[in-house]
N, C-alpha and C positions, 0 to 999 in steps of 0.2 A: 700704334703698336706699343705695348708696354715693354719696358726693358727692366722692370723690377720683378723680383721673385714673389711668389704668392705669399699672402699674409695668413697667419693662423686664424685671424678673425673673419676671414672671408671663406666662402665655400669653394675655394680653389684647392685642388689636390695635387697638381703637378703641371709641368710645362714641357713642351717638346723643345727640340733644339732651336727652332725658329720662334720661340716664345709664344706659341699658340697655346692658350690655356685650356686645360681639361677640368671637368668637375664631375662630382657624383650627382646624378639626376634625382629629382624629387618625384618618386612614384609610389610611395608607401602611404596608405590611407590610415585613418584612426583605427580601423579594425585590424589592419596588418600589424601596426606597431603595438597595439594592446595584446594581440595574440603572441607576439614575440616575447613580451614581458611575462605573460601568464605561462607561456611555454617554458621559460627559464625557471619560474618559481615552482611550477608543478612538474618537476622532473625527478631527478634522483632524490631530491629532498623528501618528497612524500613517500616514494616507493622504497628507497634504500635506507633512509635515515629514520623513518618512523619506528622501526623495530629497535634499532640501537637506542634511540631517544627514550623509548618506553622503558628500556632497561635502566636508564639513568634516573628518570623522574617518576616512574610508576604511573598510577592512574592520573597523577597531576600533570601528565603530558598534555592533557586538554588545556589546562591552565597555562602551561608553558607556551603552547602555540598562540593562545590568546594574547599573552603578555608580549610575545615576540612580535605579533602584529602591531601592538601598541608602540613598542620600542622602534620598530621599523618605520612607523608613520612619522615620527619626529624627523627622520632623515628623508623620507619620501617627499615631504613638503618642501624641503630644501632643494631636492632634485627637481621638483615641479617648477619652482621659481627659476632656477638657473638653467634648466633644460629648455624652458620656453624663451629665455633671454639669449641663450647661446646655443642655437640648434646646429651643432657641429659634430662631426665624427671626433671622438676623443673624450667626450663626457667630462666626468669629474677631473680628469687630468688637466684639461684645458682651463677649467675654472680655477683650480688651485694655482696653476701656473700664472694665470692672469692676476690673481689677487694677493698671493703670498710670495715671499721672497724665496729664491732658490737656496738649497736644493729641494724645498717643499714641492715645487711643481714637478721636477724630475721624479721625485719619489712617488708622487701621486700616480704618474703614468706607469712607472716601474712596478709599483704594487698592483695597480689595476690590471696591467698586462698579465702579471703572474697569477693574480687571484682568479681572473677569468680562465686562464689556462689550467690551473689546478682544479677549479670547479668543473671545467669541461672534462678533465681526466677522471673525476669522480663519476660523472655521468657515463663516461666510456667504460669504466670498470663495471658499473652496475649493468650496463647494456650487455657486456660480455658474459656476466654471471647469468642474467636472465635468458640470454640466447642459448647458452649451454644447457640450462635446465629445461627450456622449451624443447630443444632437440631430444633430450633424454625423455621427456614426457611423451614425445611422438614415437618413442621406441627406436630411434636411430642411433642413440648412444647409451652406454651403460651409465650408472651413477657417476656423477662428476668426480668423486674421489677415487673411482675405480678406472678412470680413463687412462689409457696408455697407447697413443697412436704412434705407429712406426718405431715403437720401442723407445721413443724419446719424449713425445709431447704428452704431458700429464694434463689432468683436468684444469688445474689453475693456470697452466701455460696456455691452454686452449682458450680460456676466458680472456686472457691478456691479448691473444692474437685477434679474437673477435673485436676487442676494444680498439685496437690500433686500426683495424680495417674500417671500422665505423667512423673513427676520427678522420681517416683519409677520405672517406666518402663525403662527409659533410664539409671537409675542406674543399672538395671539388664543387659541391653544390654552392658554397659561398663564392667560389671563383666564378661560377656561371653568372652571378649577379643578384641584386637585391630583389628583383621581381620573383625569381624562382625561390629565393630564400623566404620571402613573405608567404608565398603560396604553400610551400612545404610546412611552414610553421602553423598556418591555420588548420590544415588537414590533420596533422598529428595531434595538435592541441585539442581540437574538437573530439577526436577519438578518445583521448584519455579522460576528458571531462565526463563524457557519457559513461565510460566504464567505471570511473570512480563514483559516479552517481548511483550506478547499479550496486557497487560494493557497499556504499554507505546505506542504501535502502535495505538490502538484505542483512547487513550487519546490525543495524538498529532493530530490525525485526527479530533477529536471533537474540539480541541482548534482552529485549523486553519480554521475550517468551521463555527465557531461562529462569529457573527458580532463584529467588533471592539475588537478582542481577545487581542490585545496588551494592551488595557486599563486595563485588569485584572492584568497586571504586572506593568504598569507604572502609572495608575491613580486610584488606589484603597486604599487609596488616593494617594499613591506614591509607588515606588519600595520597599523602606525600611521604612514602616510606624512607626516602633519602633526605627529606627535609629541604631546606632552602638550597643547599648545595646541589641536590639532585635537580631541582626545578631550573635554577639558573644555569647549571651545567648543560642541561638539555636545551635550554634556550640558545646558549652559545653554539652548541653542536649543530643545531638546525638553523642557525641564523642565515646561513648561506642560501636557504630556500627563499629568502625575501630580497635577494639582490637583483631581482628582475628590473627594478626601476633604473639601475645603472645601465642595463642593456638597452632599455627603452631610449634613454637619452643618447646612447651611442649612435642611434639611428637618425639623429636630428637632421643631418644634412640631406637625408633622403625621404623625409616625411613631408607630406603636403600640409601647408598651414601649421608649422610646428608650434607657433606661439599659442595656439588653442589646443592642438591635438596631443602635444606631449604631456601637459599637465593632466588632461583627461585620461590619457593612457596610463599614467602613473597611478591615479586614484582608482580607475576602473579595475586595473589588475589587482590592486590590494583588496578591493571589495570582493572580487571573485575568489582570491586565493585563501585568505584567512579563514573564512567559514569552512572551506573544503578541508583544510588541514585539521581543524578542530573536530569536524565530523568524522574524518578518517581515523583519528586517534580514538575517538569514542567508540566507533564501530569495531575497531581492531581489538581493543582491550575488553570491551563488553561482549563481543560476538564470539570470540574464540573460546574453545573448551580445551582443558588440559587433558591430553590423552597420553598413554604410555608410549606410543610411537613418536609423538612430538617431543616428549620428555627425553627419550633416548637420542633423537636427532639433535636436540639442543645440548646434549651432554650434561643433563641434570638428573640422571638416573639415581644418583646417590642421595638426593634430598628427600626428606620425608614430606615436605610441603612445598609445592611449586605453584606460584601465582601466574596468572596470564601475562602480566607485564614482564615478569622474569623470563617467561618462555619467549616472548617476542624479542626481548633484548638479546638472548643467546642465539636466536635464529637470525638476527641481524637483518641484512638486506632482503632475506627471504621471509621475514616475519609476516608481513601482510599477505604475501603470496600463500603461505600455509594457512593463514586465517581464512582467506577467501576459499580455500579448498574445503573448508568445513561448512560454511553457511551460504555460499553462492553456487548455484548450478554451473558446472564446468568452470568453477572459480579459478583453479590453478592456471589452465591455459588462457582464460580470459584476462586475469591479472598479469600474467607474464607478457601477453601481447600488449596490454595497456602500458605495462612498465617499459617495454621496448619502445612503444610510441612516445612515452613520456621522456625517456632518456634521449631518444632521437631528436625531439623538439628542443630539449635543453642543450644537446650537442650543437644543434643548428644555431641556436641563439648565442651560445657562448663562443663558438668558433668565430662567428660574425663579430661579436663584441671585442674579443681578444685581438683579432687582427686589426680592427679599427683603432684601438688604442695605440698599438705599435706603429700603425700607419701615421697617426697624428704625431707621434713622437719623432718619427723619421722626417716628417714635414717640418718640424720645428728644430731639427738637427740634434735633438736629445739622443736619438739613435742614428746609426749610419743612414745616408741618403737613400740607399736602395730599398729601405722600408717604405718609402713614399712612392715608389714606382707604380704606375697604373698600366694595366694590360691594354694594349692598343685596340683589341677587339672587344673584350668584355667590359672594359672600363672599370675594373675592380683592382684593388691593391694586391696583386697576386703574390709578390714576394712576402709581404706582411702576413698573408694568409698561410703561405707555405711554412714560414718559420714559426708561426704560432702553432700550427699543426704538429710540427716536430717537437716543440716544447710540451704540448699536451700529451703526445704519445709517450715521451720519456717519463713524465710524471705518472701516467697510467701504469707503466710497466714497473716502476721502481718502488712506489709507496703503497703501504696498506690502505684500505679504503677509509678506516677511521682517521688515520693521520692525514690523508688527502683532504677529507672534509674539514678537519680542524685547521690545517694550514690555510686553506681558502678562507675560512671564517676569520682568522686573525688578520689576514691581508685586507679583506673587505671592511672589517671593523676599523682598521687604521685609516683606510681610504675614506670611509664615511665620516670619521671624526674630522678629517681635513676638510671635507665638503661642507660639513655643518659650520665649521669656523669660517670658511670662505663666504658663505651666504651672509654672515654677519659683517665681514670686512667689506664686501661689495656694496652693501647699502651705503657705505661711506666713500669708498674709492670709485664706485661707478654709480653715482646717484641718478644718472640720466638714462640708464638702460631701459629699453622698451619692455617693461615687466607686464606681461599680460596676466600673470598670476603672482601674488605676493604672499609671503608667509605672514600670518597674523601674529600680533602680540610679540613682535621682535624686541629683544633677541632671545626670549625665553625658550621657544620650541627648539631651536638648534642647540642651545646650551644644555637643555634637558637631554636631548639626543646624545650629545657628547658624553655627559655624565653616565648615562645608562649603558652606553657601549663600552666605556672604560671598565665598568663593573663586570661585563660579560667575559672579558678575556681571561683574567686569572681564574675565575670559576671554571671556565672551559678547560684550561690546561690542567688544573688540579683534578677535575672530575675524570678526565681521560687517562690520567695517571702519569706519574714520574717515578716509576718503579726503581730506576737506577739510584734515585735519592731516597728510596724508602717510602714513597707516596703512591698508593694504589697498587693494582695488580698487573698493570701493563705500562708500556712506555709510549703509548700513542700520543699523549700530550707532550712528552719530551721530543719525540720525532717531529711533531708539528712545530714546536718552538725552535728546534735546531734548524729545520728547513727555512723558517722565516728569517732567522739570524743570518744564515748563509746567503740567502737571496738579497737581504738588505746590505750585507757586506759587499757582495758582488756589485750591487747597484752603486755603492759608494765609489768603487774602483772605476766603473763605467763613467760615472758623472765627472770625476776629477781627471780621469785619463782621456775621455773623449768629448763629453758634452760641454763641460765648462770652457775648454780652450776655444770652442766654436761660438761662445756667447758673443764675443766681439763682432764676429761676422753677422750674427743674427741681429745684434743691436744696430749695426750700420744699415741693414736692410729694412728694419722696422722704422727707423727714423734716419734716412740717409742724409749725409752731409752734402749739400749742393753748392755751398759757397764757403770758402775758407780764406779770410782776409788776414794777411800778415802771419808769417810762420811763428808758432809758439816759441818762447824763449826757453832756455834751459833751467828756468827757475824751479826750485823744488816744490814750492807751494803755488796753488792756483785757486783763484776765486771766480766761480761762474756767476755771471750776471745776466739772467734772462730779461730781455727788453721786449715788452709787448705794446707799449704806448709811448710815442715820442714825448708826450708831456711829462712822463715820469723819468725820462732818460737822464736829465741833468742832475736831479737830486740823487738818484740811485748811483750814477757814475761818480758823483762827488764823494758819496759815502764809500764806494768801492776804492777810489783813489786814496782816501785817507787811511783806510785799513791796510792797503797794500804798501803804501809808503812807510807805514809804521812797522808792519809785520814782515815785509818782504814778499817776494813772489811776483805773480803776474795776474792779469785779469783776462778772462775769456768771456767776451760778450757774445750772447747767442740770441737768435730769434727763431721762432717756429712758424712754419707755414702749415696749417692744418687742412686736411681734406676729409670728407665723410668716409665712413668705413667701407662703403660700397664703391668708392672711387679709387682707382689704382694710384699709388704714391707718385708715380712718374708724372701724373697730370698736375701735380702741385708745382712743378717747375715754372709754369707760366705765371705764377703769382709771386715770384721772389723779388721782383724789381723794387717794390715799395719797401720790402723788408731790408734790402741792401742799403737803401738810403738811411733808414733808421739806424742800422748797424754802423755805418760810417760816421754818422753824427755822434753816436755814443763813443766810438773809439777815439774820435778827435779830442774829446774831453780828457781822456787818459794820456793821449800823446802830448797834449799841451803841458802836462805835468811831468813829462818824461817817465811815465810809468809803463812798463812792458804790457802790451795789450795785443790780443788777437781776437778774431771774430769768426763765427760760424752760423750758417743758416741751415736748419734741418727741416725736412718734410716728415709729417707724421699724422696719424689719425687722432692722436691725443697729446695735448700739450704737456701734461705731467709726465707721461711716459717718455717723451722726447727729452725733457730736462733730466730725468733720472738716467736715461741711457747715456746722455752726454757726460754726466758726472761719473758714471761707471767706466765709460770708454776712455776718458782722459784721466781717470783716477784723481779727480779734483778733491781738494781739501775742504772747500766750503762753497756755499751757494748763498747769494743775496737776492731775495725776491722782493718786488714791489707790490704794495697792496693799498688800494684807495680807501677801504673801510667804509664803503657806502652801501646802503640798502641791506641792513643787517637781516640775516635770514632767521626764520623761526625754526628751521630744522636743526635738531641737535647734532645730526651727523655731518652737517656742513657748517663750519664755524667761520673760517676766513674766506672760504671759496674752495671749490672742489680741487682745483689744480694746486693751490697753495697748501691745502691740508695734506694732499697726497705726497707732495715733495717733502714737506716738513716732517712727515712721519716715516717715510721710506728711504730718504736719501742716506747713503753711506758717506756722510760728510757733515761738517758743522753747518748749521742752518741759521740764516738771518732773514727775518721778514720785516721790511720797513714800511710803515704806514706813513704816507705823506701828510704833513700837517696842512692846515688851511693856508698858512702864510710861510710855508717852507720854501726858502729861496737859496740857501747856501750853507756855509759851515755853521755848526752849532757852537755858540759862545757860552751857553749855560746848559748843563746836562743834569738831569735828575736820574739817579740810579737807585731805585728801590730794591731791597735785597731781603731774601729769606734764607740765604746761605745755600751751599751746595755747588756742584761743578758748573751748573748752568749760570748761576749768578756770578761766579768767578769769570766765566767766559764773557758775560755781559760787561763786567768791569774792564776786562782787557780790550773789548771793542770800544768802550767809552774812552779809555785812555788813548786809543788809536785815533779816534775821531776828534778828540778835544786837544790833542798834543800840538798846540801852536804857541804856547806861552801866554795866551790871553784868555783861555777858557776856564770855566769853573765847573767842577763836578761835585754835586751834593749826593752823598751816599746816605740813604734813609732807611729806617725800619719802623714799621707801624706796630704799636703795642696797644692793648686795651687800656682805657683810662684808669681802670682799677688794677693794673698790673702790679705785681709785688716787686720789691726791691731786687730779689734774686732774678726775676724775669727781666727786669731792666738791665741788670748786670750782664746777663746772657745776651741781650740785644746789643749791648755795647761791644761785647767780644765779637759778635757776628759782624758788626759794622767794621771793626778793625781788621778782621780776617778778610772781608771783601775788599776793603780799600787797599790792602797790601798788594793786590793784583793790579793796581793802577800805577804804572811807572811812566813818568814823563814830567813835563814842566808845568802842567795844569795845576791850578789850586784845588785841593781836595778838602772837603769838610764832611763830617759825619754828624748825623742828627737822629735822635729818637723822636718820632712824632706819635701823637695819640689819636686814636679814632676807633669808633665802634665797627665800622665797615672798612676793610682794607682797600677794596677797589675804589670806593667813594673818596676815601681820604687821599689816596695817591692821585686820583683824577683831579681833585681840587688843587692839590699841590703842584700838579704838572702845568697849570695855567701860566705860571711865571717862568717857564723854561722853554728853550728852543727845541729840546729833544728829551724824550724819556727812554731809557734803556732798561729792559727788564728780562731776566732769565726765565727759562721755562720751569714749570713745576709739574709734578705728576701726582694726581690725587687718587690713583688706584688702578688696578690691572684692567678693569673694564671701562675706564675712562677713555673715550674715543677722541678727545681733543688732542691737537698736535702739541700745544705748549702747556696746557693746563688752564683751568677756567679763569684764574686770577689774571695772568698776563693777557689772555685774550679779551677779557672784559675791559682791561685798561686800554688795550689796543682799540677797542670800539669807542670808548668814552672819552679818552684824553683829547685835548684840543690841539696839542702840539704834535710834532713828528714823534712816532713811537717805533722803536726797533725791538723786536722780540728775538732772543738769542737762545739757541739750543746746541749744546756741544755734543759731538759724536763721542759716545762713551765706550767705543770698542765692543767688547762682548756683551755688555749690558744693553747697548743700543741694538746690537744684533738680535738679542733675545726679544726686545720690544718689537722690532720689525717683524720677527717671526710670528709674534702673537697678534 
């Protein structure tokens, strides 16, 4: 019987009081999950937003939809890779949380939850509008703007009431469980695809039968009357239509064979949706005719020339409904019914997705624990569903439809940017994931996706209007921007007020401490020394003792017992006996030198995570890791070894990585300190001083210059040597030398043969360099014959930004 809480990496959702685990069952097929994605994409996006978007882009809306499909594809392939590797409820939130430092992970979930809720409110608003007009068409209500029920309820209020009732209905459907959800999605999605096929067929027929139909696209007054701003603005406005792949991966825990079916569902849904959007735009703009009735309804009666795209834009969510009334038999009721089906399937999918994100955040303690509660009968996260429904209903009542769409677009774009960066990071931090699908030509597709999505947001806000600042004729862009800022600010308060204080609890549960030898001292500084191999313990501990004796503080020796992801952490307790012996032997080395030392053994699924969690939990100042330097990998994303690379890049502490030399047996009497200047080289000098401070050691500080270097370059090199050597304080003999060489690495490697140890500081060669220390120190680490220590100082905010990236 497990006594550990559920892990976010396992398909466990909750536990009862007697620790009996419950989980979401896998009963969704490829067809089910594909239709969930298609249902989310062909919802209010095509019915409600096509008219608005036509008013922004003109006839170029067809191009805008095509380009949107292209932009979305760069993110869809990232979702395909990660969704197959992490088939869990939570989707993008869990991936960002796994790969990027907080509060990235929290914000990914916070934005995803809100984005799906706001998107759902868009579908709900559209549903209310369509239902009110369908009832009017049936003769049961007057015109919507003439409705006044009970002397209080106006037409717009009635539409909002319908929206809230439908949100509540689909909240209940989701509460009933995934099987009912999948069935409902297939039915309504099939209905709307059939109806849209009819609409497109009659629309194309009406287009080609009208005189000079090409003029509607090329001469009204041109293909793109609003230019680039109109096209990109329409892309941003309708980008929400392509967020279905986020909803697909939210279903991961309930999909049969997710490794194969999730990537297929992502690509199948895109292949289905993009042509439908393009054809609907073409049929709408080409098939509709400008009539006096529609001109008056659209409020364009004062214009001398009205184009079909202008008409659609002013008719808004009713644009394609009015178009269908002209060229499709019984077009108005048919499209209204299809629109209702479309918005219902989108409501179904986004209520599902929104609740699963908040459920996952509750399970990870990013939100209060009641979000993760599972109904004992239906086995669904009923509290998460209820609270998501409340949030959706509030947005549907409060915000105008254009602002709702734009706010959701902004949130999804920010989330997709995080996911694209995550797929790049995970190739390095999680090299051994079971990737049944991989993004080709890495890292370029996700980088292109990031750049393109960054471009959409300002165009979207500008095009929708910031009238308060004198831009445009409405404030829909401003409302969307303010809504986003308020939600992000609220998220900041939740994170620092609730989530972050519980990180220590989560850390202890992810990698629990099962043995703690010797109580830690009250020393202000602490050096963590992970010991994985008894053969390395002597040299690592001797280095650690030298450092702590010189700089003060204490040593925390740690060992990690790892168990597979599918194995409960509690099962690792049976394997700790061998680790205890290693720990005790390492601690005896420090105790013999009267250096304060304590030890801990942790259980975890991943070594690097356990080390990072220990550093965070104990607020350690530095970490010293051992590395044997054997079997050099050909993979660029794994330089020293996946665990060492991850800790070196992500630790919120100074990092030292020691490669044991072939003849390394004790203290270093001769130390080579190559320097290129900078804080990492200065840190390396301080460590060299600590290790060699015994009155008998020699430290040679060297800098490599080209044989043809000028006198001024040599003078700068000498100044650099003096600057670095000034950080060496102690009784060791220090010399400085300029050495010549065509190749820095080769020159230093040859020089290192006469020394017991080489100490080199980290370098950074660029933003996209994925190495932990920089290529020169790492190549020296591989090639040098003696012991090598690579040093990287924690630079505060600079290091924080690097870890975020």
